[in-house]
C-alpha positions as CSV (number, residue, x, y, z in Angstrom):
1,Y,70.9,112.7,192.5
2,V,68.5,115.3,190.8
3,V,65.8,117.2,192.8
4,S,62.6,118.7,191.5
5,Y,62.0,121.2,194.2
6,N,58.7,122.7,195.3
7,K,59.0,126.2,196.8
8,D,55.3,126.0,198.1
9,T,55.6,122.8,200.0
10,K,59.3,123.5,200.9
11,Q,60.3,120.0,199.9
12,P,61.0,117.9,196.7
13,N,58.3,116.9,194.2
14,W,60.7,114.0,193.5
15,V,64.3,112.9,193.7
16,A,65.9,110.7,191.1
17,W,69.2,108.8,191.0
18,H,71.1,106.1,189.2
19,L,72.4,103.6,191.8
20,T,75.3,101.6,190.6
21,V,77.0,98.6,192.3
22,A,80.0,100.9,192.9
23,H,77.8,103.4,194.7
24,T,76.5,100.7,197.2
25,Q,80.0,100.4,198.7
26,G,82.3,102.8,200.6
27,N,83.5,103.7,204.1
28,I,82.1,107.3,204.3
29,K,80.2,107.7,207.6
30,R,77.2,110.0,208.2
31,S,77.9,112.6,210.9
32,G,75.4,113.3,213.7
33,G,74.9,117.1,212.7
34,A,74.9,116.6,208.9
35,F,71.5,118.0,208.0
36,H,71.8,121.5,206.5
37,E,69.8,124.1,204.5
38,D,70.0,124.2,200.8
39,L,71.0,127.7,200.0
40,D,70.4,127.0,196.2
41,V,66.5,126.9,196.8
42,P,64.5,130.1,197.4
43,A,63.8,131.3,200.9
44,P,61.8,130.7,203.0
45,R,63.3,127.2,203.0
46,A,63.5,124.3,205.4
47,T,65.8,124.6,208.4
48,N,66.6,122.2,211.2
49,A,64.7,124.5,213.5
50,D,61.5,123.6,211.6
51,Y,61.9,119.9,212.5
52,K,62.9,120.5,216.2
53,G,60.1,119.5,218.5
54,S,57.8,118.7,215.6
55,G,57.5,115.0,216.2
56,W,58.5,114.3,212.7
57,S,61.9,112.9,211.6
58,R,64.0,114.2,208.7
59,G,63.4,111.5,206.0
60,H,65.9,111.2,203.2
61,L,64.6,110.5,199.7
62,C,67.9,109.7,198.2
63,P,69.3,107.8,201.3
64,A,72.6,108.5,203.0
65,G,73.3,104.7,202.5
66,D,73.4,105.1,198.7
67,N,76.2,107.8,199.1
68,K,78.8,106.1,201.2
69,W,81.1,106.1,198.3
70,D,82.1,109.8,198.3
71,S,82.3,112.4,201.0
72,E,80.7,115.2,199.0
73,A,77.9,112.9,197.8
74,M,77.3,111.9,201.5
75,Y,77.3,115.6,202.6
76,E,74.8,116.6,199.8
77,S,72.4,113.8,200.7
78,F,71.8,115.7,203.9
79,L,70.6,118.8,202.2
80,L,67.1,119.6,203.5
81,S,65.9,119.8,199.9
82,N,66.3,116.0,199.9
83,V,64.2,115.6,202.9
84,C,60.6,115.4,204.0
85,P,58.8,115.2,207.4
86,Q,58.6,111.5,207.9
87,N,57.1,109.2,210.7
88,R,60.0,108.0,212.8
89,N,58.9,104.4,212.7
90,L,58.4,104.5,209.0
91,N,61.8,106.0,208.5
92,S,63.5,103.3,210.5
93,G,61.2,100.6,209.5
94,V,59.8,99.6,206.1
95,W,61.3,102.7,204.3
96,N,64.7,101.6,205.5
97,Q,64.0,98.0,204.4
98,I,63.0,99.2,200.9
99,E,66.3,101.3,200.7
100,I,68.4,98.2,201.7
101,S,66.6,96.2,199.0
102,C,67.5,98.8,196.4
103,R,71.1,98.5,197.3
104,T,70.8,94.7,197.2
105,W,69.3,95.0,193.7
106,A,72.0,97.3,192.4
107,E,74.6,94.9,193.5
108,R,72.8,91.9,192.0
109,Y,72.1,93.5,188.6
110,G,74.9,96.1,188.3
111,D,72.7,99.2,188.4
112,I,69.1,100.5,188.7
113,Y,67.2,103.7,188.4
114,I,65.2,105.1,191.3
115,V,62.7,108.0,191.7
116,S,61.2,108.8,195.1
117,G,59.0,111.5,196.5
118,P,56.1,112.6,198.7
119,I,52.4,112.1,198.0
120,L,49.9,114.7,199.0
121,F,46.4,113.2,199.1
122,N,44.5,115.9,200.9
123,T,43.8,119.5,200.0
124,E,44.7,120.7,203.5
125,H,48.0,119.5,205.1
126,E,49.7,119.5,208.4
127,T,52.7,121.8,208.3
128,I,55.7,122.1,210.7
129,G,58.0,125.0,211.7
130,A,58.0,128.6,211.1
131,T,58.6,127.8,207.4
132,G,55.5,125.9,207.1
133,I,57.0,122.6,205.6
134,V,54.1,120.4,204.4
135,V,53.8,116.9,205.9
136,P,53.1,114.4,203.1
137,E,50.3,111.8,203.6
138,A,52.5,109.1,202.0
139,F,55.7,108.4,200.0
140,F,56.4,106.6,196.8
141,K,59.4,105.0,195.2
142,V,59.7,103.5,191.7
143,V,62.6,101.3,190.6
144,L,63.7,100.3,187.1
145,C,66.2,97.8,186.0
146,L,67.3,97.5,182.4
147,N,69.9,94.8,182.8
148,G,69.0,91.3,181.6
149,E,65.1,91.2,181.3
150,P,63.9,94.7,182.0
151,K,61.7,95.0,185.0
152,G,60.0,97.6,187.3
153,I,58.5,97.8,190.7
154,G,57.0,100.5,192.9
155,F,56.1,101.1,196.5
156,I,53.7,103.5,198.3
157,C,54.0,103.8,202.1
158,R,51.5,105.8,204.2
159,N,53.3,108.4,206.4
160,T,52.3,106.5,209.6
161,D,53.9,103.7,211.6
162,G,55.4,101.4,209.1
163,N,56.8,98.1,210.4
164,R,54.9,95.5,208.2
165,K,56.6,93.5,205.5
166,K,57.6,95.6,202.5
167,D,55.7,93.4,200.1
168,L,52.5,94.8,201.5
169,Y,53.4,98.2,200.0
170,V,54.2,97.0,196.4
171,N,52.5,98.7,193.6
172,S,53.1,98.9,189.9
173,I,54.8,102.0,188.4
174,S,51.6,102.6,186.4
175,Q,49.5,102.6,189.7
176,I,52.0,105.1,191.2
177,E,51.8,107.2,188.0
178,R,48.0,107.4,188.5
179,V,48.3,108.4,192.1
180,T,51.0,111.0,191.7
181,K,50.0,112.3,188.2
182,M,53.6,111.9,187.2
183,K,55.2,110.0,184.2
184,F,58.3,108.1,185.2
185,F,61.1,107.0,182.8
186,P,59.6,108.9,179.8
187,H,62.3,107.9,177.4
188,L,61.8,104.2,177.6
189,D,60.8,102.4,174.5
190,A,57.0,102.1,174.4
191,D,56.9,98.3,174.5
192,V,59.4,98.1,177.3
193,A,57.6,100.9,179.3
194,A,54.3,99.1,178.9
195,K,55.9,95.9,180.3
196,V,57.9,97.2,183.2
197,K,55.3,99.7,184.4
198,S,52.6,97.0,184.7
199,Q,54.7,94.7,187.0
200,A,54.3,94.5,190.7
201,D,56.0,91.2,191.6
202,L,58.6,91.6,194.4
203,S,59.7,87.9,193.9
204,A,61.0,88.8,190.4
205,W,63.7,90.8,192.1
């Protein structure tokens, strides 16, 4: 995966990866104490101590479940530069459901492209730990498939208890671009981009 890191919020702006059918499989297990500092990002940076007692879970953006194919990939998915403070119920609930769906789609279509990250709605944010990691108000995920008929879909999940059906969180990629002020998949052909970025139909997947 690739990370755009924000030294002010001490977390990613976004994380992007190419999920292939081969990467949905594997026997590599996640270990209990796997989360670790990313020494490649500037200090002060997120540490496990920042999360201890904060009430927030360490929420992966590129999930461990997408990295069971290789031990180094699994280890690197636990870098704290791939993590945001996330509501525990969201992390284990609908966010996990969306991650599982992405692996199902990669298996179904051969491969997909994913970008995920935090959304900061407010001008003032809760922070955790001595490092002052910003707590996002929400999270986004956009997914692109170019095999067969090109299609796209997006999700926005508030950083609160999230145990409703995932179809209630569906947005078009264009809607998420407006919210995040980011442009996703900029190298797409203009006609393809216009089509896939306007879609918000979970049943098409």
